[in-house]
GUTORTOR-195442 format. One record per residue (C-alpha): residue in one letter; x, y, z. Coordinates in Angstrom, 3 decimals, m for minus. Each point is the difference from the previous one (the first is absolute). Layout:
<recs>
<r: A&u: X&v: Y&w: Z> .
...
</recs>
This chain:
<recs>
<r: M&u: 121.795&v: 109.816&w: m77.926> .
<r: N&u: 3.068&v: m2.259&w: m0.185> .
<r: K&u: 3.341&v: 1.585&w: m0.993> .
<r: F&u: 2.828&v: m1.941&w: m1.711> .
<r: F&u: 3.534&v: 1.415&w: m0.064> .
<r: F&u: 2.515&v: m1.511&w: m2.336> .
<r: T&u: 3.609&v: 0.704&w: 0.200> .
<r: C&u: 2.436&v: m0.057&w: m3.046> .
<r: G&u: 2.617&v: m2.263&w: 1.616> .
<r: D&u: 3.362&v: 0.192&w: m1.787> .
<r: P&u: m0.655&v: 1.964&w: m3.114> .
<r: N&u: 2.625&v: m1.848&w: m1.946> .
<r: G&u: m1.759&v: m3.301&w: 0.499> .
<r: I&u: m3.535&v: m1.208&w: m0.951> .
<r: G&u: m1.845&v: 1.720&w: 2.878> .
<r: P&u: m1.532&v: 2.889&w: m1.935> .
<r: E&u: m0.916&v: m2.230&w: m2.849> .
<r: V&u: m1.905&v: m2.430&w: 2.110> .
<r: V&u: m1.778&v: 2.708&w: 1.923> .
<r: I&u: m1.284&v: 1.356&w: m3.247> .
<r: K&u: m1.060&v: m3.369&w: m1.324> .
<r: T&u: m1.685&v: m0.601&w: 3.380> .
<r: L&u: m1.869&v: 3.320&w: m0.007> .
<r: N&u: m1.078&v: m0.713&w: m3.580> .
<r: L&u: m1.921&v: m3.060&w: 1.338> .
<r: V&u: m1.158&v: 1.028&w: 3.548> .
<r: Y&u: m0.594&v: 3.761&w: m0.186> .
<r: N&u: m3.672&v: 1.012&w: 0.687> .
<r: S&u: m1.665&v: 3.030&w: 1.291> .
<r: S&u: m1.412&v: m1.649&w: 3.104> .
<r: A&u: 3.418&v: 0.452&w: 1.675> .
<r: E&u: 2.906&v: 2.558&w: m0.108> .
<r: F&u: 3.214&v: m1.029&w: m1.612> .
<r: Y&u: 3.343&v: 1.680&w: 0.348> .
<r: F&u: 3.399&v: m0.646&w: m1.550> .
<r: I&u: 3.126&v: 1.536&w: 1.629> .
<r: C&u: 2.284&v: 0.265&w: m2.859> .
<r: P&u: 2.199&v: 2.744&w: m1.800> .
<r: K&u: m1.773&v: 1.444&w: m2.966> .
<r: N&u: 2.811&v: m0.921&w: m2.391> .
<r: I&u: 0.102&v: m3.619&w: 1.084> .
<r: F&u: m3.752&v: m0.329&w: m0.316> .
<r: L&u: m0.039&v: 1.536&w: m3.513> .
<r: K&u: 2.877&v: m2.299&w: m1.090> .
<r: N&u: m1.839&v: m3.094&w: 1.131> .
<r: S&u: m3.206&v: 1.294&w: m1.476> .
<r: S&u: 1.749&v: 0.064&w: m3.332> .
<r: L&u: 0.436&v: m3.740&w: 0.398> .
<r: I&u: m3.347&v: m0.886&w: 1.658> .
<r: K&u: m2.888&v: 2.395&w: m0.986> .
<r: P&u: m2.112&v: 0.992&w: 3.003> .
<r: K&u: m3.533&v: m0.816&w: m0.376> .
<r: F&u: m1.066&v: 2.239&w: 2.839> .
<r: K&u: m0.195&v: 3.721&w: 0.372> .
<r: Y&u: 2.709&v: 1.609&w: 2.003> .
<r: K&u: 1.208&v: 3.393&w: 1.432> .
<r: F&u: 3.293&v: 0.957&w: 1.489> .
<r: Y&u: 0.292&v: 1.390&w: 3.512> .
<r: K&u: 2.981&v: 1.401&w: 1.811> .
<r: N&u: m1.381&v: m0.972&w: 3.426> .
<r: I&u: m3.131&v: m1.271&w: 1.494> .
<r: T&u: m1.645&v: 2.451&w: 2.506> .
<r: E&u: m3.557&v: m0.771&w: m0.328> .
<r: N&u: m1.786&v: m3.005&w: 1.815> .
<r: H&u: m2.355&v: m0.639&w: m2.850> .
<r: L&u: 0.835&v: 0.559&w: m3.608> .
<r: P&u: m2.131&v: m0.953&w: m3.090> .
<r: A&u: 0.012&v: m3.675&w: m0.722> .
<r: N&u: m0.474&v: 0.378&w: m3.739> .
<r: H&u: 3.761&v: m0.190&w: m0.694> .
<r: V&u: 3.183&v: m1.460&w: 1.438> .
<r: K&u: 2.134&v: 2.557&w: 1.960> .
<r: I&u: 3.643&v: m0.079&w: m1.061> .
<r: V&u: 1.953&v: 1.589&w: 2.909> .
<r: D&u: 3.015&v: 1.495&w: m1.778> .
<r: I&u: 3.026&v: m0.346&w: 2.364> .
<r: S&u: 3.449&v: 1.093&w: m1.001> .
<r: G&u: 1.446&v: m2.232&w: m2.679> .
<r: G&u: 3.218&v: m0.459&w: m1.886> .
<r: K&u: 1.692&v: m1.741&w: m2.803> .
<r: I&u: m1.267&v: m3.414&w: m0.901> .
<r: S&u: 2.737&v: m2.748&w: m0.316> .
<r: E&u: m2.007&v: m2.933&w: m1.377> .
<r: G&u: 0.704&v: m3.312&w: 1.580> .
<r: K&u: 2.470&v: 0.768&w: 2.801> .
<r: P&u: m0.028&v: 1.332&w: 3.525> .
<r: T&u: 1.443&v: 3.491&w: 0.437> .
<r: K&u: 0.207&v: 2.470&w: 2.654> .
<r: T&u: m2.693&v: 2.143&w: m1.676> .
<r: S&u: m2.293&v: m3.041&w: m0.277> .
<r: G&u: 0.479&v: m0.788&w: 3.606> .
<r: K&u: m0.877&v: 3.619&w: 1.097> .
<r: I&u: m3.198&v: 0.053&w: m2.212> .
<r: S&u: m1.137&v: m3.426&w: 1.392> .
<r: F&u: 0.561&v: 1.145&w: 3.615> .
<r: D&u: m1.608&v: 3.361&w: m0.633> .
<r: S&u: m3.010&v: m1.609&w: m1.493> .
<r: L&u: m0.488&v: m2.204&w: 3.010> .
<r: N&u: 0.618&v: 2.811&w: 2.522> .
<r: N&u: m2.599&v: 2.192&w: m1.709> .
<r: A&u: m2.527&v: m2.780&w: m0.198> .
<r: I&u: 0.108&v: m1.120&w: 3.612> .
<r: H&u: m0.320&v: 3.555&w: 1.437> .
<r: I&u: m3.094&v: 0.453&w: m2.065> .
<r: V&u: m1.592&v: m3.438&w: 0.608> .
<r: N&u: 0.681&v: 0.109&w: 3.668> .
<r: K&u: m2.314&v: 2.982&w: 0.377> .
<r: L&u: m2.846&v: m1.535&w: m1.877> .
<r: D&u: m2.823&v: m2.451&w: 0.777> .
<r: N&u: m0.709&v: m2.780&w: m2.456> .
<r: A&u: 3.295&v: 0.278&w: m1.583> .
<r: A&u: 2.537&v: m2.605&w: m1.259> .
<r: L&u: 3.506&v: 0.146&w: m1.231> .
<r: I&u: 1.162&v: m2.113&w: m2.894> .
<r: T&u: 3.707&v: 0.066&w: m0.521> .
<r: A&u: 1.981&v: m0.772&w: m3.224> .
<r: P&u: 3.337&v: m1.770&w: 0.442> .
<r: I&u: 3.078&v: 1.841&w: 1.141> .
<r: S&u: 3.656&v: m0.782&w: m0.367> .
<r: K&u: 1.971&v: m0.551&w: 3.183> .
<r: T&u: 3.119&v: 0.816&w: m1.882> .
<r: A&u: m1.307&v: 3.339&w: m1.116> .
<r: W&u: m1.073&v: 0.780&w: 3.540> .
<r: K&u: 3.446&v: m0.758&w: 1.266> .
<r: L&u: 1.519&v: 2.396&w: m2.562> .
<r: N&u: m2.070&v: 2.663&w: 1.899> .
<r: K&u: 1.114&v: m1.261&w: 3.458> .
<r: I&u: m3.570&v: m1.197&w: 0.586> .
<r: N&u: 0.864&v: m2.637&w: 2.502> .
<r: Y&u: m3.051&v: m2.224&w: m0.132> .
<r: D&u: m0.416&v: m3.460&w: m1.495> .
<r: G&u: m3.259&v: 1.005&w: m1.685> .
<r: H&u: m3.519&v: 1.346&w: 0.497> .
<r: T&u: m0.979&v: m2.148&w: 2.928> .
<r: D&u: 2.823&v: 0.929&w: 2.520> .
<r: F&u: m0.180&v: 3.659&w: m1.084> .
<r: L&u: m3.714&v: 0.068&w: 0.709> .
<r: G&u: 0.559&v: m1.736&w: 3.307> .
<r: D&u: 2.516&v: 2.613&w: 0.887> .
<r: V&u: m2.212&v: 3.034&w: m0.991> .
<r: F&u: m2.883&v: m1.337&w: 2.065> .
<r: N&u: 2.021&v: m1.354&w: 2.854> .
<r: I&u: m1.022&v: m3.600&w: m0.608> .
<r: P&u: 2.932&v: m2.178&w: 1.278> .
<r: N&u: m1.119&v: m3.244&w: m1.851> .
<r: P&u: m1.912&v: 1.019&w: m3.176> .
<r: L&u: m1.531&v: m3.137&w: m1.555> .
<r: M&u: 0.856&v: m0.866&w: m3.497> .
<r: L&u: m2.797&v: m2.270&w: m1.384> .
<r: F&u: m0.507&v: m1.406&w: m3.499> .
<r: Y&u: m3.434&v: m0.720&w: m1.380> .
<r: S&u: m1.390&v: m1.933&w: m2.936> .
<r: K&u: m3.139&v: m2.018&w: m0.539> .
<r: K&u: 2.135&v: m3.140&w: 0.563> .
<r: I&u: 1.892&v: 0.856&w: 3.199> .
<r: I&u: 0.525&v: 2.676&w: 2.633> .
<r: A&u: 3.495&v: 0.074&w: 1.393> .
<r: A&u: 1.671&v: 2.280&w: 2.572> .
<r: L&u: 3.657&v: 0.514&w: 1.033> .
<r: A&u: 1.502&v: 0.023&w: 3.464> .
<r: T&u: 3.151&v: 1.799&w: m1.396> .
<r: I&u: m0.051&v: 2.057&w: m3.145> .
<r: H&u: 3.046&v: 1.005&w: m2.152> .
<r: K&u: 2.778&v: m1.205&w: 2.323> .
<r: P&u: 3.105&v: m2.085&w: m0.749> .
<r: I&u: m0.454&v: m3.651&w: 0.947> .
<r: K&u: 2.912&v: 0.257&w: 2.620> .
<r: D&u: m2.078&v: 2.631&w: 1.847> .
<r: V&u: m3.375&v: m1.885&w: 0.069> .
<r: P&u: 0.567&v: m2.225&w: 3.189> .
<r: K&u: 0.823&v: 3.038&w: 2.261> .
<r: L&u: m3.015&v: 1.927&w: m1.304> .
<r: L&u: m2.325&v: m2.808&w: 1.100> .
<r: K&u: m0.419&v: 1.147&w: 3.593> .
<r: K&u: m3.165&v: m1.076&w: 1.854> .
<r: E&u: m1.242&v: 3.557&w: 0.416> .
<r: N&u: 0.457&v: 0.748&w: m3.692> .
<r: L&u: m1.603&v: m3.294&w: m1.167> .
<r: S&u: m2.897&v: 0.375&w: 2.438> .
<r: S&u: m0.723&v: 3.426&w: m1.564> .
<r: I&u: m0.017&v: m1.561&w: m3.504> .
<r: F&u: m2.340&v: m2.693&w: 1.149> .
<r: N&u: m2.361&v: 2.575&w: 1.226> .
<r: S&u: 0.215&v: 2.078&w: m3.165> .
<r: V&u: m0.682&v: m3.040&w: m2.204> .
<r: Y&u: m3.101&v: m1.015&w: 1.989> .
<r: N&u: m1.470&v: 3.496&w: 0.158> .
<r: T&u: 0.675&v: 0.571&w: m3.725> .
<r: L&u: m1.787&v: m3.195&w: m0.984> .
<r: V&u: m2.990&v: 0.802&w: 2.205> .
<r: N&u: m0.285&v: 3.738&w: m0.488> .
<r: D&u: 1.324&v: 0.549&w: m3.637> .
<r: F&u: m0.957&v: m3.390&w: m1.540> .
<r: Q&u: m3.123&v: m0.665&w: 2.073> .
<r: I&u: 1.124&v: m3.585&w: 0.853> .
<r: D&u: m1.506&v: m1.169&w: 3.170> .
<r: S&u: 2.050&v: m2.382&w: 2.128> .
<r: P&u: 2.865&v: m0.154&w: m2.489> .
<r: K&u: 2.369&v: m2.934&w: m0.260> .
<r: I&u: 3.449&v: 1.035&w: m0.343> .
<r: A&u: 2.943&v: m2.339&w: m0.824> .
<r: V&u: 3.507&v: 0.918&w: 1.463> .
<r: L&u: 3.087&v: m1.115&w: m1.669> .
<r: G&u: 3.256&v: m1.146&w: 1.815> .
<r: L&u: 3.074&v: 1.906&w: m0.567> .
<r: N&u: 2.575&v: m2.830&w: m0.484> .
<r: P&u: 0.054&v: m3.016&w: m2.292> .
<r: H&u: m2.498&v: m2.636&w: 1.206> .
<r: A&u: m1.237&v: 2.709&w: 2.410> .
<r: G&u: 3.172&v: m0.605&w: 2.144> .
<r: E&u: m0.735&v: m3.782&w: 0.399> .
<r: N&u: m0.454&v: 0.194&w: 3.705> .
<r: G&u: 3.082&v: 2.247&w: 0.532> .
<r: V&u: 2.474&v: m1.888&w: m2.144> .
<r: L&u: 0.047&v: 2.535&w: m2.778> .
<r: G&u: m0.843&v: 3.107&w: 2.073> .
<r: N&u: m1.856&v: 0.945&w: 3.190> .
<r: E&u: m2.054&v: 3.043&w: m1.135> .
<r: E&u: m3.096&v: m2.175&w: m0.308> .
<r: I&u: 0.409&v: m1.443&w: 3.485> .
<r: K&u: 0.812&v: 3.314&w: 1.712> .
<r: I&u: m2.172&v: 2.485&w: m1.879> .
<r: I&u: m2.277&v: m1.129&w: m2.656> .
<r: N&u: m1.678&v: m3.036&w: 1.568> .
<r: P&u: m0.784&v: 1.763&w: 3.311> .
<r: L&u: m1.698&v: 2.812&w: m1.743> .
<r: V&u: m2.021&v: m2.514&w: m2.298> .
<r: K&u: m1.054&v: m1.734&w: 3.254> .
<r: K&u: m1.060&v: 3.225&w: 1.679> .
<r: N&u: m2.112&v: 0.895&w: m3.021> .
<r: K&u: m1.276&v: m3.490&w: m0.895> .
<r: L&u: m3.406&v: 0.871&w: m0.927> .
<r: Y&u: 1.135&v: 1.721&w: m3.068> .
<r: F&u: 3.701&v: m0.803&w: m0.700> .
<r: F&u: 1.267&v: m3.477&w: m1.013> .
<r: G&u: 3.534&v: m1.379&w: m0.307> .
<r: P&u: 2.814&v: 0.529&w: m0.302> .
<r: F&u: m0.038&v: m1.850&w: m3.273> .
<r: V&u: 2.890&v: m1.335&w: m2.030> .
<r: P&u: 0.023&v: 2.627&w: m2.816> .
<r: D&u: 0.957&v: m2.195&w: m3.076> .
<r: A&u: m2.584&v: m2.740&w: 0.879> .
<r: F&u: m2.542&v: 2.646&w: 0.877> .
<r: F&u: m0.082&v: 1.377&w: m3.620> .
<r: G&u: 0.960&v: m3.392&w: m1.591> .
<r: K&u: m3.141&v: m1.528&w: 1.431> .
<r: H&u: m2.112&v: 3.052&w: m0.782> .
<r: L&u: m0.998&v: 0.370&w: 3.617> .
<r: Y&u: m0.359&v: 3.706&w: m0.338> .
<r: K&u: m3.374&v: m0.767&w: m1.522> .
<r: N&u: m1.128&v: m0.986&w: 3.540> .
<r: Y&u: 0.653&v: 3.339&w: 1.600> .
<r: N&u: m1.121&v: 3.602&w: m0.592> .
<r: A&u: 3.595&v: 1.267&w: 0.220> .
<r: V&u: 3.569&v: m1.015&w: 0.363> .
<r: L&u: 2.538&v: 1.802&w: 2.066> .
<r: G&u: 3.566&v: m0.490&w: m1.081> .
<r: M&u: 3.179&v: 0.934&w: 1.919> .
<r: Y&u: 2.022&v: 1.583&w: m2.931> .
<r: H&u: m0.494&v: 1.584&w: m3.390> .
<r: D&u: 0.748&v: m2.706&w: m2.543> .
<r: Q&u: m1.508&v: m2.851&w: 2.186> .
<r: V&u: m3.424&v: 1.513&w: m0.788> .
<r: L&u: 0.571&v: 1.938&w: m3.275> .
<r: I&u: 1.354&v: m2.814&w: m2.126> .
<r: P&u: m3.171&v: m2.176&w: 0.416> .
<r: F&u: m2.293&v: 3.055&w: 0.043> .
<r: K&u: 1.383&v: 1.302&w: m3.425> .
<r: M&u: m0.035&v: m3.586&w: m1.445> .
<r: L&u: m3.690&v: m0.047&w: 0.739> .
<r: S&u: m0.945&v: 3.641&w: m0.777> .
<r: F&u: 2.745&v: 1.785&w: m1.932> .
<r: D&u: m2.170&v: 2.176&w: m2.159> .
<r: N&u: m2.750&v: 0.967&w: 2.437> .
<r: G&u: 1.556&v: m0.025&w: 3.458> .
<r: V&u: m0.372&v: 3.065&w: 2.389> .
<r: N&u: 2.273&v: 1.330&w: 2.642> .
<r: F&u: m1.975&v: 1.404&w: 2.810> .
<r: T&u: 1.406&v: 1.916&w: 3.108> .
<r: A&u: m2.255&v: m0.780&w: 2.838> .
<r: N&u: m0.366&v: 1.960&w: 3.284> .
<r: L&u: 0.440&v: 3.476&w: m1.572> .
<r: P&u: m2.503&v: 2.886&w: 0.671> .
<r: F&u: m1.077&v: m0.299&w: m3.610> .
<r: I&u: m0.008&v: m2.721&w: m2.775> .
<r: R&u: 3.066&v: m0.511&w: m2.032> .
<r: T&u: 0.322&v: m2.608&w: m2.695> .
<r: S&u: 2.519&v: m0.520&w: m2.840> .
<r: P&u: 0.646&v: m2.541&w: m2.731> .
<r: D&u: 2.299&v: m2.722&w: 1.018> .
<r: H&u: 2.492&v: 0.459&w: m2.739> .
<r: G&u: 2.954&v: 2.382&w: m0.410> .
<r: T&u: 0.967&v: 2.810&w: m2.386> .
<r: A&u: 0.629&v: m2.386&w: m2.975> .
<r: F&u: 2.691&v: 2.398&w: m1.408> .
<r: D&u: 0.650&v: m2.439&w: m2.765> .
<r: I&u: m3.432&v: 0.494&w: m1.663> .
<r: A&u: m0.490&v: 3.747&w: 0.951> .
<r: Y&u: m1.379&v: 2.260&w: m2.657> .
<r: K&u: m0.772&v: m2.774&w: m2.373> .
<r: G&u: m3.804&v: 0.128&w: 0.739> .
<r: I&u: m0.092&v: m3.697&w: 0.773> .
<r: A&u: m0.336&v: m0.148&w: 3.825> .
<r: N&u: m2.633&v: m2.123&w: 1.461> .
<r: P&u: m2.357&v: 2.136&w: 2.148> .
<r: N&u: m1.874&v: m2.941&w: 1.721> .
<r: S&u: 1.806&v: 0.261&w: 3.281> .
<r: M&u: m0.595&v: 3.848&w: 0.135> .
<r: I&u: m3.690&v: m0.673&w: m0.803> .
<r: A&u: m0.079&v: m2.510&w: 2.823> .
<r: A&u: 1.542&v: 2.422&w: 2.328> .
<r: Y&u: m2.816&v: 2.530&w: m0.760> .
<r: N&u: m2.619&v: m2.596&w: 0.406> .
<r: L&u: 1.293&v: m1.150&w: 3.449> .
<r: A&u: 0.169&v: 3.574&w: 1.148> .
<r: K&u: m3.628&v: 0.484&w: m1.117> .
<r: L&u: m1.035&v: m3.277&w: 1.839> .
<r: I&u: 1.793&v: 0.991&w: 3.213> .
<r: L&u: m1.564&v: 3.482&w: 0.012> .
<r: K&u: m3.401&v: m1.724&w: m0.252> .
<r: N&u: 0.957&v: m2.446&w: 2.815> .
<r: R&u: 1.219&v: 2.693&w: 2.251> .
<r: G&u: m3.247&v: 1.901&w: m0.493> .
<r: K&u: m1.897&v: m2.882&w: 1.447> .
<r: R&u: 1.685&v: 0.405&w: 3.320> .
</recs>
């Protein structure tokens, strides 16, 4: 039986609300559903969005199999809700929710983790020195280059670097690191998405993809040699603006960009309400909506759950695909 674990994310944002809205639509007794969330925060959000599912509170999960006739709310330590802003308390709760979830999920078969958005500011207030879920998970599981990939029905896009300042990107694009990313993208498409012989477009780093070294030499020294070495499945490097302007992404199974906004701007223009963030090459499946905490609309009951629903659906699909191996 599949097991789906939802974290609450930053409790001062829309995370708990969209999880409840998602569970209202996807809960069924053919799988086990867990929500790692302080009791007071769950109840506060339940007063805004009425749960349509049965639920029980648990202080911890010690059994491998629990009845599937209700959602298990794992009541971690909570604190005061400060609606619509990041606080030290909210950062601690979101981090504790994630930590509790991964230590349970990692021990189970057929389990997936679906994370609600966190606030990097709230984490920093707790001296949690990670840029987000992806690099934290990479550190916990000793994965030097965890792959951040974004999925929608219109486009699959991956990142060579994650939440890094633009000035740091060129020095992070070392051949060894990028080669590892190439392998992760290929293996993810084949194993998790069941795409045989995938075609993967690689974007250049610099304007005009460096224009033969006039505007930068990363394409000549690093990117192009790796593309040639893996020419059966990788193509490029493409000029990024023309690539998206001419809709060339439609000709490929996935796109690999060199830095965050290079990929996320077009991705969100195409799939803002139903995109999914997927962390590849982990020992378990982890998905997340591709939006943030949306503090400006928190506790108003108006948050759109579509991206969280899509994150659940993708986790379910990948569980099925991994079961075919």
